N, C-alpha and C positions, 0 to 999 in steps of 0.2 A: 800867368805868364804860364805856369806852371800843366795847366790844363789845354793853353796853344800845343808846347810840348809833344804833350801827348796826343793831342792830335796829329800831329805832323803826323808820329811813328805810327801809330794805328794810321795814317792815309797813307806811309812808307810802306808798312805792309801787306795792305790791300792788292796796293800796284806792284809790289814784288809778285805776292801770290796769283794775279790774275797774267802780269805776263811769263809766270812757269804754267799757268793750265792755258793760255793759248799756245806759247812753246809744246805742250804734249798735244794737244788738240791737232797741231799742224801736223808734228812726225807723223801722228794718228793714220791722219787722211792722206797720209803723201802714202803711206807703205800699203793702206788699202788701194790706192790709186793704182801702182805700181804693180799689185798682185790682180789687179784687172785688169792688167795690160799684160802681164803675163799668162794668166789664164788666158787670154785672146788669142795671143800667138800659140798658145797648145792648140786650144781649138779649131785654129785655121790653119797647123802649119805650120806657120811662120815662125822666125828667130827672133828674142829677144838676151838683147845684153845691154850690161849698165856698165857707164865708163868705159865704152868701148876705146879702139885703139883705131883713128885712122887720118888719115891724110885730107880729105876733102874737109875737115871743120878749118883749115888755113880761107878756107875759098865764102865764108861765110861771114855774115853783115861781122866786126868786132871782132874775127879772125882770134876765136876762145878757143882753144884746145878743150882746157877743161868745164868750158859750158856745156861741150857735148855730153848729158848726165844718161843716156840710154835712145838705143836706137834697136827698131822690128825692122826686121826683113821678111819678104818673102815675094812671091809672083803672083801678078793678077794681070787678069786676060792675057796672061804667058809673057808676060813683063816683069824684069826684077825690079822691086819696088822698096826701099827702103822709108823708112819714115823714122827722123827724131825729134828726142827732148833737146832743145837749146836754149841756153841764156847768155847775154850779154849783156853789158852796162855802158851807155853811150857817154863819152865826158865831153868836157869843153873847153878848152881855153881861150881867155881873151888878150890881145895883145895890146891894150887902150889903158892908160889908168886914169883917172881921174882924183 
């Protein structure tokens, strides 16, 4: 029984370590992605804004203002353009019970 307990403890520790490493890798990858977007915006004369305050986010699916994480804005062929990074979670409910 003692061997099983040790095996479970080692497995749990390995799982926690894997989760921590995956989280660190994810954060670093997102940071590099944002730095790349910021550099692209500067190179092409666009603006880069993180967590912008906008009213048009209410018209997006999910109506999640906090889902708008960044906006790139500039001019393309004479027209003002904004490109946003937006996410929301779709939920559903059921009124039937079984």
